[in-house]
C-alpha positions in Angstrom: 43.7 1.7 -39.4 40.7 2.7 -41.4 39.2 -0.8 -41.3 39.3 -0.9 -37.5 38.5 2.7 -36.5 36.7 4.1 -39.5 38.7 7.3 -39.2 38.2 10.1 -41.7 40.4 9.5 -44.7 41.8 13.1 -44.7 42.9 12.7 -41.1 44.3 9.3 -41.8 46.3 10.6 -44.7 47.6 13.5 -42.7 48.8 11.1 -40.0 50.9 9.3 -42.6 52.0 12.4 -44.4 50.0 11.8 -47.6 47.2 13.8 -49.3 43.5 13.2 -48.9 43.4 11.8 -52.5 46.2 9.4 -51.8 44.6 8.2 -48.6 41.4 7.5 -50.6 43.3 5.6 -53.2 45.1 3.6 -50.6 41.9 2.6 -48.9 40.3 1.7 -52.2 43.3 -0.4 -53.2 43.2 -2.2 -49.8 39.5 -3.0 -50.4 40.2 -4.3 -53.9 43.1 -6.5 -52.6 40.9 -8.0 -49.8 37.9 -8.5 -52.1 40.1 -10.4 -54.6 41.0 -12.9 -51.8 37.4 -13.7 -50.7 35.7 -16.8 -52.0 32.7 -16.6 -54.3 29.3 -17.2 -52.8 29.1 -20.5 -54.6 32.5 -21.6 -53.1 31.5 -20.4 -49.6 28.2 -22.3 -49.7 30.0 -25.5 -50.9 32.5 -25.2 -48.1 29.9 -24.8 -45.3 27.9 -27.7 -46.8 31.0 -29.8 -46.7 31.5 -28.8 -43.1 28.0 -30.0 -42.2 26.2 -26.7 -41.9 22.6 -26.5 -43.3 22.3 -23.6 -45.7 18.7 -24.1 -46.5 15.9 -21.8 -45.2 13.7 -24.9 -44.9 14.6 -27.6 -42.3 13.1 -30.3 -44.6 16.2 -30.2 -46.7 18.5 -30.5 -43.7 19.6 -33.7 -42.0 19.2 -32.1 -38.6 17.0 -29.1 -37.7 19.8 -27.3 -35.9 22.3 -24.8 -37.3 25.2 -26.5 -35.6 27.6 -28.6 -37.6 27.7 -31.0 -34.6 24.8 -33.3 -33.7 22.8 -32.3 -30.6 24.0 -33.8 -27.3 22.3 -37.1 -26.4 
């Protein structure tokens, strides 16, 4: 619930019958679990490059000047 609503952790803990400290620990643990599942920046950039997206800030390094992975309509 905290990720969607951003509720106060003390109120969130009270709603589930746990202390404020426990609510903080649960939220911190959830953040750690989610963070462990995310790709590294290097892996994410490799994936978007493989999908055809341009990740360069300069269009001279891109095959097309658009941010779309599909070619522009003819």
